[in-house]
LOZA-787228 format. One record per residue (C-alpha): z, y, x; residue number from 1. Coordinates in pm, whole numbers, padded with zeros to 5 digits. Layout:
BEGIN
@pz->Z	py->Y	px->X	k->NUM
...
! end
This chain:
BEGIN
@pz->05356	py->-03629	px->-03744	k->1
@pz->05154	py->-03756	px->-04037	k->2
@pz->04801	py->-03870	px->-03967	k->3
@pz->04556	py->-03591	px->-04051	k->4
@pz->04379	py->-03630	px->-04384	k->5
@pz->04038	py->-03603	px->-04203	k->6
@pz->04110	py->-03933	px->-04036	k->7
@pz->04234	py->-04123	px->-04341	k->8
@pz->03888	py->-04262	px->-04409	k->9
@pz->03711	py->-04562	px->-04242	k->10
@pz->03666	py->-04575	px->-03861	k->11
@pz->03297	py->-04495	px->-03880	k->12
@pz->03372	py->-04132	px->-03974	k->13
@pz->03532	py->-04078	px->-03638	k->14
@pz->03247	py->-04252	px->-03458	k->15
@pz->02999	py->-04026	px->-03643	k->16
@pz->03176	py->-03713	px->-03534	k->17
@pz->03190	py->-03825	px->-03173	k->18
@pz->02824	py->-03932	px->-03182	k->19
@pz->02719	py->-03602	px->-03326	k->20
@pz->02905	py->-03408	px->-03066	k->21
@pz->02756	py->-03617	px->-02789	k->22
@pz->02407	py->-03573	px->-02927	k->23
@pz->02453	py->-03199	px->-02957	k->24
@pz->02573	py->-03185	px->-02588	k->25
@pz->02285	py->-03391	px->-02467	k->26
@pz->02035	py->-03190	px->-02664	k->27
@pz->02182	py->-02864	px->-02520	k->28
@pz->02163	py->-03002	px->-02166	k->29
@pz->01797	py->-03116	px->-02226	k->30
@pz->01704	py->-02771	px->-02366	k->31
@pz->01864	py->-02606	px->-02065	k->32
@pz->01683	py->-02829	px->-01821	k->33
@pz->01357	py->-02756	px->-01994	k->34
@pz->01420	py->-02377	px->-01990	k->35
@pz->01500	py->-02400	px->-01610	k->36
@pz->01184	py->-02607	px->-01556	k->37
@pz->00971	py->-02349	px->-01750	k->38
@pz->01126	py->-02069	px->-01552	k->39
@pz->01054	py->-02256	px->-01232	k->40
@pz->00697	py->-02302	px->-01338	k->41
@pz->00653	py->-01943	px->-01433	k->42
@pz->00826	py->-01806	px->-01124	k->43
@pz->00486	py->-01771	px->-00956	k->44
@pz->00415	py->-01467	px->-01178	k->45
@pz->00685	py->-01279	px->-00989	k->46
@pz->00487	py->-01319	px->-00668	k->47
@pz->00117	py->-01338	px->-00785	k->48
@pz->-00051	py->-01081	px->-01003	k->49
@pz->-00198	py->-01213	px->-01334	k->50
@pz->-00570	py->-01163	px->-01307	k->51
@pz->-00616	py->-01158	px->-01687	k->52
@pz->-00682	py->-00804	px->-01812	k->53
@pz->-00393	py->-00663	px->-02014	k->54
@pz->-00435	py->-00423	px->-02309	k->55
@pz->-00308	py->-00070	px->-02266	k->56
@pz->00037	py->00002	px->-02412	k->57
@pz->00031	py->00187	px->-02738	k->58
@pz->00113	py->00558	px->-02735	k->59
@pz->00080	py->00553	px->-02345	k->60
@pz->-00042	py->00836	px->-02133	k->61
@pz->-00208	py->00642	px->-01855	k->62
@pz->-00361	py->00791	px->-01544	k->63
@pz->-00739	py->00820	px->-01537	k->64
@pz->-00724	py->00657	px->-01194	k->65
@pz->-00616	py->00344	px->-01371	k->66
@pz->-00975	py->00301	px->-01491	k->67
@pz->-01095	py->00292	px->-01134	k->68
@pz->-00866	py->00004	px->-01033	k->69
@pz->-01026	py->-00343	px->-01020	k->70
@pz->-00766	py->-00493	px->-01266	k->71
@pz->-00827	py->-00234	px->-01541	k->72
@pz->-01186	py->-00135	px->-01485	k->73
@pz->-01391	py->-00157	px->-01810	k->74
@pz->-01720	py->-00174	px->-01615	k->75
@pz->-01875	py->-00523	px->-01605	k->76
@pz->-01887	py->-00711	px->-01275	k->77
@pz->-02226	py->-00684	px->-01123	k->78
@pz->-02433	py->-00742	px->-00806	k->79
@pz->-02206	py->-00998	px->-00638	k->80
@pz->-02289	py->-01327	px->-00804	k->81
@pz->-02403	py->-01497	px->-00479	k->82
@pz->-02087	py->-01399	px->-00299	k->83
@pz->-01871	py->-01512	px->-00594	k->84
@pz->-02052	py->-01854	px->-00597	k->85
@pz->-01986	py->-01893	px->-00222	k->86
@pz->-01614	py->-01814	px->-00266	k->87
@pz->-01583	py->-02057	px->-00563	k->88
@pz->-01746	py->-02324	px->-00351	k->89
@pz->-01503	py->-02264	px->-00068	k->90
@pz->-01210	py->-02288	px->-00308	k->91
@pz->-01323	py->-02600	px->-00492	k->92
@pz->-01464	py->-02797	px->-00194	k->93
@pz->-01182	py->-03021	px->-00094	k->94
@pz->-01373	py->-03125	px->00218	k->95
@pz->-01379	py->-02771	px->00354	k->96
@pz->-01159	py->-02763	px->00655	k->97
@pz->-01097	py->-02388	px->00641	k->98
@pz->-00805	py->-02297	px->00407	k->99
@pz->-00824	py->-01928	px->00517	k->100
@pz->-01106	py->-01684	px->00472	k->101
@pz->-01150	py->-01317	px->00552	k->102
@pz->-01334	py->-01096	px->00297	k->103
@pz->-01437	py->-00787	px->00482	k->104
@pz->-01606	py->-00462	px->00379	k->105
@pz->-01576	py->-00087	px->00378	k->106
@pz->-01370	py->00081	px->00114	k->107
@pz->-01542	py->00103	px->-00225	k->108
@pz->-01799	py->-00172	px->-00176	k->109
@pz->-01619	py->-00409	px->-00419	k->110
@pz->-01408	py->-00644	px->-00205	k->111
@pz->-01101	py->-00613	px->-00429	k->112
@pz->-01310	py->-00653	px->-00742	k->113
@pz->-01488	py->-00964	px->-00600	k->114
@pz->-01141	py->-01120	px->-00512	k->115
@pz->-01018	py->-01039	px->-00866	k->116
@pz->-01323	py->-01197	px->-01030	k->117
@pz->-01279	py->-01506	px->-00812	k->118
@pz->-00922	py->-01542	px->-00933	k->119
@pz->-01047	py->-01509	px->-01298	k->120
@pz->-01338	py->-01750	px->-01250	k->121
@pz->-01109	py->-02039	px->-01125	k->122
@pz->-00952	py->-02045	px->-01468	k->123
@pz->-00625	py->-02212	px->-01592	k->124
@pz->-00679	py->-02519	px->-01369	k->125
@pz->-00570	py->-02300	px->-01067	k->126
@pz->-00280	py->-02074	px->-00984	k->127
@pz->-00456	py->-01769	px->-00863	k->128
@pz->-00373	py->-01406	px->-00812	k->129
@pz->-00313	py->-01120	px->-00578	k->130
@pz->00009	py->-01130	px->-00370	k->131
@pz->00256	py->-00883	px->-00518	k->132
@pz->00543	py->-00880	px->-00271	k->133
@pz->00699	py->-01072	px->00020	k->134
@pz->00894	py->-01389	px->00016	k->135
@pz->00640	py->-01633	px->00151	k->136
@pz->00885	py->-01920	px->00172	k->137
@pz->00962	py->-01877	px->-00201	k->138
@pz->00596	py->-01849	px->-00276	k->139
@pz->00492	py->-02190	px->-00138	k->140
@pz->00792	py->-02356	px->-00290	k->141
@pz->00697	py->-02208	px->-00631	k->142
@pz->00333	py->-02318	px->-00590	k->143
@pz->00449	py->-02672	px->-00519	k->144
@pz->00657	py->-02668	px->-00840	k->145
@pz->00355	py->-02536	px->-01025	k->146
@pz->00165	py->-02847	px->-00920	k->147
@pz->-00190	py->-02691	px->-00922	k->148
@pz->-00424	py->-02574	px->-00660	k->149
@pz->-00363	py->-02218	px->-00566	k->150
@pz->-00555	py->-01917	px->-00441	k->151
@pz->-00343	py->-01640	px->-00285	k->152
@pz->-00523	py->-01309	px->-00242	k->153
@pz->-00381	py->-01059	px->00004	k->154
@pz->-00566	py->-00746	px->-00087	k->155
@pz->-00625	py->-00481	px->00184	k->156
@pz->-00423	py->-00694	px->00420	k->157
@pz->-00483	py->-00476	px->00729	k->158
@pz->-00388	py->-00140	px->00583	k->159
@pz->-00203	py->-00149	px->00249	k->160
@pz->00161	py->-00057	px->00234	k->161
@pz->00201	py->00027	px->-00128	k->162
@pz->00253	py->-00321	px->-00268	k->163
@pz->00630	py->-00298	px->-00219	k->164
@pz->00872	py->-00080	px->-00043	k->165
@pz->00966	py->-00362	px->00201	k->166
@pz->00604	py->-00389	px->00318	k->167
@pz->00605	py->-00090	px->00552	k->168
@pz->00390	py->-00290	px->00786	k->169
@pz->00201	py->-00555	px->00603	k->170
@pz->00060	py->-00735	px->00905	k->171
@pz->00410	py->-00771	px->01069	k->172
@pz->00630	py->-00798	px->00767	k->173
@pz->00420	py->-00999	px->00531	k->174
@pz->00102	py->-01149	px->00671	k->175
@pz->00269	py->-01314	px->00977	k->176
@pz->00549	py->-01471	px->00774	k->177
@pz->00298	py->-01585	px->00515	k->178
@pz->00083	py->-01765	px->00772	k->179
@pz->00393	py->-01920	px->00939	k->180
@pz->00519	py->-02046	px->00607	k->181
@pz->00165	py->-02166	px->00523	k->182
@pz->00158	py->-02378	px->00837	k->183
@pz->00508	py->-02517	px->00773	k->184
@pz->00467	py->-02589	px->00395	k->185
@pz->00548	py->-02929	px->00258	k->186
@pz->00279	py->-03196	px->00268	k->187
@pz->00309	py->-03264	px->-00097	k->188
@pz->00214	py->-02901	px->-00179	k->189
@pz->-00117	py->-02888	px->-00369	k->190
@pz->-00420	py->-02736	px->-00208	k->191
@pz->-00365	py->-02363	px->-00119	k->192
@pz->-00634	py->-02115	px->-00017	k->193
@pz->-00547	py->-01784	px->00148	k->194
@pz->-00809	py->-01499	px->00105	k->195
@pz->-00738	py->-01183	px->00311	k->196
@pz->-00924	py->-00878	px->00200	k->197
@pz->-00967	py->-00654	px->00509	k->198
@pz->-01170	py->-00361	px->00644	k->199
@pz->-01245	py->-00493	px->00992	k->200
@pz->-01224	py->-00873	px->01021	k->201
@pz->-01225	py->-00917	px->01399	k->202
@pz->-00968	py->-00640	px->01465	k->203
@pz->-00743	py->-00780	px->01194	k->204
@pz->-00774	py->-01128	px->01347	k->205
@pz->-00683	py->-00994	px->01690	k->206
@pz->-00376	py->-00801	px->01571	k->207
@pz->-00238	py->-01088	px->01359	k->208
@pz->-00305	py->-01328	px->01651	k->209
@pz->-00095	py->-01106	px->01877	k->210
@pz->00180	py->-01077	px->01620	k->211
@pz->00185	py->-01454	px->01574	k->212
@pz->00198	py->-01510	px->01944	k->213
@pz->00488	py->-01260	px->01973	k->214
@pz->00660	py->-01443	px->01683	k->215
@pz->00596	py->-01777	px->01851	k->216
@pz->00367	py->-01898	px->01578	k->217
@pz->00249	py->-02254	px->01598	k->218
@pz->-00088	py->-02338	px->01765	k->219
@pz->-00208	py->-02483	px->01432	k->220
@pz->-00167	py->-02154	px->01255	k->221
@pz->-00334	py->-01968	px->01535	k->222
@pz->-00624	py->-02205	px->01526	k->223
@pz->-00658	py->-02174	px->01144	k->224
@pz->-00673	py->-01793	px->01177	k->225
@pz->-00918	py->-01806	px->01470	k->226
@pz->-01153	py->-02045	px->01285	k->227
@pz->-01133	py->-01867	px->00950	k->228
@pz->-01480	py->-01779	px->00821	k->229
@pz->-01574	py->-01419	px->00738	k->230
@pz->-01767	py->-01303	px->00431	k->231
@pz->-01891	py->-00948	px->00511	k->232
@pz->-01977	py->-00730	px->00218	k->233
@pz->-02233	py->-00452	px->00266	k->234
@pz->-02295	py->-00171	px->00020	k->235
@pz->-02536	py->-00283	px->-00245	k->236
@pz->-02889	py->-00143	px->-00223	k->237
@pz->-02930	py->00095	px->-00522	k->238
@pz->-03277	py->00240	px->-00577	k->239
@pz->-03316	py->00531	px->-00815	k->240
@pz->-03381	py->00308	px->-01115	k->241
@pz->-03090	py->00065	px->-01052	k->242
@pz->-02859	py->00359	px->-00969	k->243
@pz->-02945	py->00529	px->-01306	k->244
@pz->-02877	py->00200	px->-01489	k->245
@pz->-02545	py->00142	px->-01314	k->246
@pz->-02435	py->00495	px->-01386	k->247
@pz->-02533	py->00470	px->-01755	k->248
@pz->-02347	py->00144	px->-01786	k->249
@pz->-02036	py->00280	px->-01624	k->250
@pz->-02052	py->00598	px->-01833	k->251
@pz->-02061	py->00396	px->-02152	k->252
@pz->-01774	py->00176	px->-02050	k->253
@pz->-01558	py->00469	px->-01946	k->254
@pz->-01641	py->00669	px->-02262	k->255
@pz->-01536	py->00370	px->-02476	k->256
@pz->-01210	py->00324	px->-02276	k->257
@pz->-01120	py->00687	px->-02305	k->258
@pz->-01180	py->00685	px->-02676	k->259
@pz->-00969	py->00373	px->-02730	k->260
@pz->-00674	py->00504	px->-02525	k->261
@pz->-00471	py->00757	px->-02709	k->262
@pz->-00318	py->00918	px->-02405	k->263
@pz->-00649	py->00974	px->-02236	k->264
@pz->-00831	py->01165	px->-02507	k->265
@pz->-00942	py->01521	px->-02405	k->266
@pz->-00671	py->01676	px->-02616	k->267
@pz->-00608	py->01938	px->-02349	k->268
@pz->-00963	py->02063	px->-02331	k->269
@pz->-01267	py->01935	px->-02143	k->270
@pz->-01310	py->02032	px->-01779	k->271
@pz->-01623	py->02201	px->-01654	k->272
@pz->-01836	py->02045	px->-01402	k->273
@pz->-01676	py->02235	px->-01115	k->274
@pz->-01340	py->02328	px->-01270	k->275
@pz->-01189	py->02052	px->-01071	k->276
@pz->-01190	py->02230	px->-00735	k->277
@pz->-00833	py->02152	px->-00657	k->278
@pz->-00609	py->02452	px->-00705	k->279
@pz->-00416	py->02418	px->-00382	k->280
@pz->-00687	py->02454	px->-00126	k->281
@pz->-01049	py->02483	px->-00032	k->282
@pz->-01283	py->02179	px->-00052	k->283
@pz->-01234	py->01933	px->00232	k->284
@pz->-01582	py->01813	px->00281	k->285
@pz->-01855	py->02061	px->00206	k->286
@pz->-02157	py->01845	px->00251	k->287
@pz->-02299	py->01648	px->-00048	k->288
@pz->-02244	py->01274	px->-00057	k->289
@pz->-02478	py->01011	px->-00180	k->290
@pz->-02374	py->00738	px->-00424	k->291
@pz->-02355	py->00459	px->-00173	k->292
@pz->-02086	py->00230	px->-00313	k->293
@pz->-01987	py->00106	px->-00660	k->294
@pz->-01673	py->00319	px->-00637	k->295
@pz->-01887	py->00629	px->-00593	k->296
@pz->-02093	py->00543	px->-00891	k->297
@pz->-01791	py->00472	px->-01110	k->298
@pz->-01602	py->00789	px->-01006	k->299
@pz->-01903	py->01004	px->-01087	k->300
@pz->-01953	py->00827	px->-01421	k->301
@pz->-01574	py->00870	px->-01503	k->302
@pz->-01593	py->01245	px->-01432	k->303
@pz->-01908	py->01265	px->-01651	k->304
@pz->-01718	py->01098	px->-01932	k->305
@pz->-01425	py->01325	px->-01892	k->306
@pz->-01623	py->01649	px->-01879	k->307
@pz->-01857	py->01554	px->-02171	k->308
@pz->-02169	py->01658	px->-01986	k->309
@pz->-02494	py->01577	px->-02151	k->310
@pz->-02671	py->01489	px->-01830	k->311
@pz->-02502	py->01306	px->-01553	k->312
@pz->-02475	py->01503	px->-01228	k->313
@pz->-02548	py->01242	px->-00971	k->314
@pz->-02549	py->01494	px->-00686	k->315
@pz->-02196	py->01614	px->-00750	k->316
@pz->-01995	py->01639	px->-00429	k->317
@pz->-01701	py->01415	px->-00363	k->318
@pz->-01455	py->01700	px->-00356	k->319
@pz->-01572	py->01806	px->-00703	k->320
@pz->-01516	py->01450	px->-00838	k->321
@pz->-01175	py->01419	px->-00678	k->322
@pz->-01086	py->01769	px->-00794	k->323
@pz->-01160	py->01693	px->-01159	k->324
@pz->-00955	py->01372	px->-01149	k->325
@pz->-00657	py->01525	px->-00979	k->326
@pz->-00661	py->01827	px->-01204	k->327
@pz->-00632	py->01592	px->-01503	k->328
@pz->-00363	py->01393	px->-01326	k->329
@pz->-00167	py->01715	px->-01251	k->330
@pz->-00180	py->01814	px->-01620	k->331
@pz->-00054	py->01465	px->-01706	k->332
@pz->00240	py->01509	px->-01465	k->333
@pz->00319	py->01846	px->-01614	k->334
@pz->00302	py->01721	px->-01976	k->335
@pz->00535	py->01442	px->-01887	k->336
@pz->00774	py->01655	px->-01699	k->337
@pz->00793	py->01912	px->-01977	k->338
@pz->00867	py->01648	px->-02241	k->339
@pz->01067	py->01401	px->-02041	k->340
@pz->01331	py->01245	px->-02259	k->341
@pz->01318	py->00877	px->-02162	k->342
@pz->01648	py->00698	px->-02185	k->343
@pz->01829	py->00651	px->-01859	k->344
@pz->01645	py->00937	px->-01687	k->345
@pz->01864	py->01242	px->-01616	k->346
@pz->01752	py->01586	px->-01731	k->347
@pz->01509	py->01757	px->-01507	k->348
@pz->01540	py->02106	px->-01364	k->349
@pz->01356	py->02373	px->-01563	k->350
@pz->00990	py->02330	px->-01479	k->351
@pz->00916	py->02705	px->-01520	k->352
@pz->01130	py->02768	px->-01220	k->353
@pz->00940	py->02528	px->-01000	k->354
@pz->00580	py->02486	px->-01133	k->355
@pz->00462	py->02307	px->-00821	k->356
@pz->00746	py->02063	px->-00800	k->357
@pz->00566	py->01768	px->-00967	k->358
@pz->00295	py->01787	px->-00694	k->359
@pz->00574	py->01800	px->-00427	k->360
@pz->00722	py->01480	px->-00584	k->361
@pz->00376	py->01317	px->-00576	k->362
@pz->00341	py->01402	px->-00207	k->363
@pz->00688	py->01284	px->-00122	k->364
@pz->00638	py->00954	px->-00287	k->365
@pz->00303	py->00898	px->-00123	k->366
@pz->00427	py->00987	px->00222	k->367
@pz->00743	py->00782	px->00209	k->368
@pz->00605	py->00468	px->00055	k->369
@pz->00653	py->00549	px->-00307	k->370
@pz->00846	py->00240	px->-00410	k->371
@pz->01141	py->00349	px->-00200	k->372
@pz->01374	py->00530	px->-00433	k->373
@pz->01633	py->00651	px->-00185	k->374
@pz->01397	py->00756	px->00094	k->375
@pz->01187	py->00967	px->-00146	k->376
@pz->01509	py->01129	px->-00279	k->377
@pz->01625	py->01229	px->00067	k->378
@pz->01287	py->01376	px->00147	k->379
@pz->01298	py->01579	px->-00181	k->380
@pz->01645	py->01701	px->-00107	k->381
@pz->01510	py->01891	px->00199	k->382
@pz->01251	py->02088	px->-00010	k->383
@pz->01331	py->02456	px->-00071	k->384
@pz->01347	py->02389	px->-00448	k->385
@pz->01675	py->02200	px->-00397	k->386
@pz->01839	py->02441	px->-00145	k->387
@pz->02143	py->02639	px->-00242	k->388
@pz->02337	py->02435	px->-00502	k->389
@pz->02623	py->02209	px->-00396	k->390
@pz->02545	py->01872	px->-00248	k->391
@pz->02608	py->01661	px->-00560	k->392
@pz->02398	py->01870	px->-00794	k->393
@pz->02113	py->01887	px->-00541	k->394
@pz->02126	py->01512	px->-00494	k->395
@pz->02138	py->01428	px->-00865	k->396
@pz->01841	py->01664	px->-00931	k->397
@pz->01628	py->01498	px->-00663	k->398
@pz->01718	py->01156	px->-00793	k->399
@pz->01623	py->01269	px->-01144	k->400
@pz->01272	py->01368	px->-01030	k->401
@pz->01214	py->01052	px->-00842	k->402
@pz->01334	py->00840	px->-01135	k->403
@pz->01102	py->01030	px->-01371	k->404
@pz->00804	py->00983	px->-01135	k->405
@pz->00856	py->00620	px->-01083	k->406
@pz->00888	py->00566	px->-01466	k->407
@pz->00576	py->00769	px->-01517	k->408
@pz->00371	py->00553	px->-01283	k->409
@pz->00522	py->00220	px->-01342	k->410
@pz->00691	py->00197	px->-00999	k->411
@pz->00949	py->-00052	px->-01120	k->412
@pz->01042	py->-00391	px->-00980	k->413
@pz->00911	py->-00620	px->-01257	k->414
@pz->00584	py->-00798	px->-01143	k->415
@pz->00398	py->-00681	px->-01452	k->416
@pz->00428	py->-00322	px->-01335	k->417
@pz->00394	py->-00373	px->-00957	k->418
@pz->00013	py->-00392	px->-00975	k->419
@pz->-00030	py->-00062	px->-01143	k->420
@pz->-00243	py->00174	px->-00934	k->421
@pz->-00049	py->00458	px->-00766	k->422
@pz->-00238	py->00788	px->-00804	k->423
@pz->-00573	py->00628	px->-00750	k->424
@pz->-00796	py->00447	px->-00504	k->425
@pz->-00697	py->00516	px->-00147	k->426
@pz->-00996	py->00738	px->-00080	k->427
@pz->-00879	py->00981	px->-00352	k->428
@pz->-00531	py->00969	px->-00230	k->429
@pz->-00636	py->01047	px->00123	k->430
@pz->-00840	py->01343	px->-00008	k->431
@pz->-00536	py->01470	px->-00204	k->432
@pz->-00303	py->01441	px->00099	k->433
@pz->-00556	py->01610	px->00325	k->434
@pz->-00623	py->01900	px->00083	k->435
@pz->-00253	py->01967	px->00007	k->436
@pz->-00122	py->01942	px->00366	k->437
@pz->-00398	py->02162	px->00499	k->438
@pz->-00344	py->02421	px->00238	k->439
@pz->00026	py->02437	px->00311	k->440
@pz->00085	py->02326	px->00671	k->441
@pz->00460	py->02377	px->00668	k->442
@pz->00492	py->02132	px->00377	k->443
@pz->00439	py->01838	px->00619	k->444
@pz->00743	py->01959	px->00819	k->445
@pz->00955	py->01976	px->00510	k->446
@pz->00848	py->01636	px->00383	k->447
@pz->00882	py->01476	px->00728	k->448
@pz->01250	py->01602	px->00764	k->449
@pz->01379	py->01311	px->00544	k->450
@pz->01193	py->01031	px->00710	k->451
@pz->01368	py->00771	px->00921	k->452
@pz->01204	py->00538	px->01177	k->453
@pz->01129	py->00289	px->00891	k->454
@pz->00935	py->00540	px->00699	k->455
@pz->00777	py->00709	px->01001	k->456
@pz->00563	py->00402	px->01047	k->457
@pz->00432	py->00416	px->00694	k->458
@pz->00341	py->00786	px->00725	k->459
@pz->00165	py->00734	px->01057	k->460
@pz->-00047	py->00462	px->00895	k->461
@pz->-00127	py->00677	px->00594	k->462
@pz->-00237	py->00974	px->00815	k->463
@pz->-00454	py->00749	px->01035	k->464
@pz->-00629	py->00599	px->00742	k->465
@pz->-00673	py->00951	px->00581	k->466
@pz->-00827	py->01077	px->00922	k->467
@pz->-01060	py->00773	px->00913	k->468
@pz->-01188	py->00885	px->00572	k->469
@pz->-01175	py->01263	px->00621	k->470
@pz->-01199	py->01421	px->00971	k->471
@pz->-01018	py->01727	px->00841	k->472
@pz->-00699	py->01525	px->00833	k->473
@pz->-00712	py->01490	px->01208	k->474
@pz->-00523	py->01812	px->01268	k->475
@pz->-00233	py->01684	px->01047	k->476
@pz->-00222	py->01363	px->01244	k->477
@pz->-00227	py->01558	px->01573	k->478
@pz->00070	py->01763	px->01463	k->479
@pz->00262	py->01455	px->01353	k->480
@pz->00208	py->01278	px->01686	k->481
@pz->00279	py->01587	px->01889	k->482
@pz->00616	py->01632	px->01712	k->483
@pz->00750	py->01305	px->01859	k->484
@pz->00497	py->01142	px->02093	k->485
@pz->00708	py->00843	px->02184	k->486
@pz->00799	py->00738	px->01823	k->487
@pz->00511	py->00878	px->01609	k->488
@pz->00254	py->00811	px->01886	k->489
@pz->00362	py->00449	px->01902	k->490
@pz->00323	py->00414	px->01521	k->491
@pz->-00015	py->00593	px->01532	k->492
@pz->-00176	py->00375	px->01801	k->493
@pz->-00044	py->00066	px->01622	k->494
@pz->-00204	py->00189	px->01305	k->495
@pz->-00531	py->00261	px->01480	k->496
@pz->-00565	py->-00095	px->01598	k->497
@pz->-00658	py->-00220	px->01257	k->498
@pz->-00877	py->00054	px->01137	k->499
@pz->-01246	py->-00005	px->01077	k->500
@pz->-01331	py->00320	px->01259	k->501
@pz->-01070	py->00395	px->01523	k->502
@pz->-01303	py->00622	px->01707	k->503
@pz->-01239	py->00883	px->01437	k->504
@pz->-00860	py->00875	px->01492	k->505
@pz->-00849	py->00831	px->01868	k->506
@pz->-00921	py->01199	px->01968	k->507
@pz->-00651	py->01335	px->01744	k->508
@pz->-00389	py->01086	px->01868	k->509
@pz->-00488	py->01164	px->02227	k->510
@pz->-00455	py->01543	px->02164	k->511
@pz->-00112	py->01496	px->02010	k->512
@pz->-00001	py->01281	px->02314	k->513
@pz->-00152	py->01524	px->02564	k->514
@pz->00018	py->01834	px->02425	k->515
@pz->00355	py->01757	px->02265	k->516
@pz->00530	py->02034	px->02075	k->517
@pz->00803	py->02226	px->02257	k->518
@pz->01134	py->02053	px->02209	k->519
@pz->00982	py->01719	px->02107	k->520
@pz->01203	py->01428	px->02193	k->521
@pz->01153	py->01250	px->02410	k->522
@pz->00864	py->01426	px->02586	k->523
@pz->00600	py->01225	px->02773	k->524
@pz->00666	py->01428	px->03084	k->525
@pz->01029	py->01320	px->03111	k->526
@pz->01113	py->01098	px->03406	k->527
@pz->01159	py->00789	px->03207	k->528
@pz->00858	py->00561	px->03189	k->529
@pz->00976	py->00279	px->02968	k->530
@pz->00863	py->00449	px->02641	k->531
@pz->00535	py->00534	px->02810	k->532
@pz->00489	py->00178	px->02926	k->533
@pz->00541	py->00048	px->02569	k->534
@pz->00301	py->00303	px->02434	k->535
@pz->00040	py->00221	px->02697	k->536
@pz->00063	py->-00149	px->02621	k->537
@pz->-00006	py->-00077	px->02250	k->538
@pz->-00300	py->00164	px->02314	k->539
@pz->-00570	py->-00084	px->02381	k->540
@pz->-00851	py->00084	px->02593	k->541
@pz->-01127	py->-00080	px->02383	k->542
@pz->-00979	py->00054	px->02058	k->543
@pz->-00834	py->00400	px->02148	k->544
@pz->-00975	py->00475	px->02495	k->545
@pz->-00889	py->00844	px->02496	k->546
@pz->-00530	py->00786	px->02392	k->547
@pz->-00500	py->00506	px->02652	k->548
@pz->-00630	py->00743	px->02926	k->549
@pz->-00375	py->01007	px->02834	k->550
@pz->-00095	py->00752	px->02837	k->551
@pz->-00201	py->00601	px->03169	k->552
@pz->-00207	py->00935	px->03338	k->553
@pz->00124	py->01042	px->03191	k->554
@pz->00273	py->00703	px->03298	k->555
@pz->00147	py->00751	px->03659	k->556
@pz->00297	py->01107	px->03658	k->557
@pz->00639	py->00975	px->03547	k->558
@pz->00621	py->00687	px->03793	k->559
@pz->00556	py->00932	px->04076	k->560
@pz->00839	py->01152	px->03949	k->561
@pz->01073	py->00855	px->03934	k->562
@pz->00975	py->00738	px->04283	k->563
@pz->01026	py->01093	px->04416	k->564
@pz->01370	py->01106	px->04258	k->565
@pz->01455	py->00773	px->04399	k->566
@pz->01345	py->00881	px->04752	k->567
@pz->01554	py->01191	px->04713	k->568
@pz->01862	py->00991	px->04615	k->569
@pz->01816	py->00761	px->04919	k->570
@pz->01784	py->01074	px->05149	k->571
@pz->02098	py->01216	px->04999	k->572
@pz->02283	py->00895	px->05039	k->573
@pz->02181	py->00861	px->05401	k->574
@pz->02271	py->01224	px->05467	k->575
@pz->02605	py->01168	px->05313	k->576
@pz->02656	py->00854	px->05523	k->577
@pz->02573	py->01039	px->05840	k->578
@pz->02809	py->01324	px->05749	k->579
@pz->03091	py->01074	px->05692	k->580
@pz->03037	py->00911	px->06032	k->581
@pz->03044	py->01258	px->06190	k->582
@pz->03371	py->01351	px->06029	k->583
@pz->03531	py->01013	px->06111	k->584
@pz->03402	py->00893	px->06448	k->585
! end
């Protein structure tokens, strides 16, 4: 064949073509390597929350509870400058031998806000943020690639289970692996500080120590946890003047935030001061509450901004505050359900046929660990609203509601959405659960029907924490434990071990263990003491003495019953042997 015309020229033309191709290939490989390196450096954002405040999405309809979250609060940081300086010194002092610290305090005193401000104060020279999900081995490998000192904040480490669907028990499923990987991290990893935000420091330390021992944790990790210093936050002292200043400051901040957010304007009418008494039940706590914590002050100021009152009502009861916020949240759910047309979300059933269904969806997602799509769908399938149609239609309708609810609240997997507040601060969530489940007792049985053992642990923890905040939730916890003492009682006493006030939960757990419901399986009076033995080992007498006493007495009864059965079997055996010798001399 004739030589192609393109190659008729001098030899340098061929060399130029080869060189250009080689250069293009080398450049593409270099670009790809750089992209992989940038992705590796930015991978930490999949595991740690970005502490920088993000602007609200345009045309969004955000929850008012979002404004009460530490990440999105418009209220300036106040009253914790000394504690912030101590935490910064702990992070930046390379000679400090304690890489782990516990930040303890009651709910609402500002522990989460202080940890967030610490992450912001460290600046770009650090990799700092709140832990978003599990994967501790990947976390420390990512921090080593990042090449900067790091601060990892585990917020509400002794109780939270709403970070991710996998963290049904944060202490066992996330804290223990995190500590084990922390002890085994590579020596060339930059300095890493772990800050655990907890309610009760010593109880958290004891429970994690037990879990580490059970998991065969190294002595070095156990020593680091035992020697970790504790920074205890007490509620700030507000006199009347300071309280009025803080309330006015929060009111101005919330008013400006509501005016700037299109979805939060009072387009649906302003609520009256007491129009927020929640529609589904009577108030839970009748006595007035004082503004003891920053969360109390901010919640009152937010309600004042929403209702448009001329004078702030500082003496408003907690149930009135929670009622106003939840009434607004309920209307938000109804608006979204009525106009739901997001791509990828199936059509919802007619809302006029089931006006209370959005609230049922909210309850189902809260009680199942709301990030778990399939578990929440199975729970909803058992509600009366989905009874009757064939299986596939019922299943698709339940999935449509869950998909809609997760899209509404940002319950998706990307890290940017994982930190969104779900419903609101836990105190308000517990009030909502207590109110709704007390107003409709059979609703707990319907919602509980779809739970497996994995979700049962989450629900027991939620009810224990709700009972710690509101004594009225104790009857719900008692019914839950009595329905299956061996399983639910085991989860309840484990949940009580990390509570700040287990004495509020202990009587209700003990009552449920003492009087199981008829037909509960397995009952504590059955002659099989292994379940009772495991329960008694978990119910520490110094934490839940009443429950421990009930279990010990039940264990003694079952042991006596087992010994009596064993003696009867031996007598029957000897009697049978004597009869055999008589028949065959």
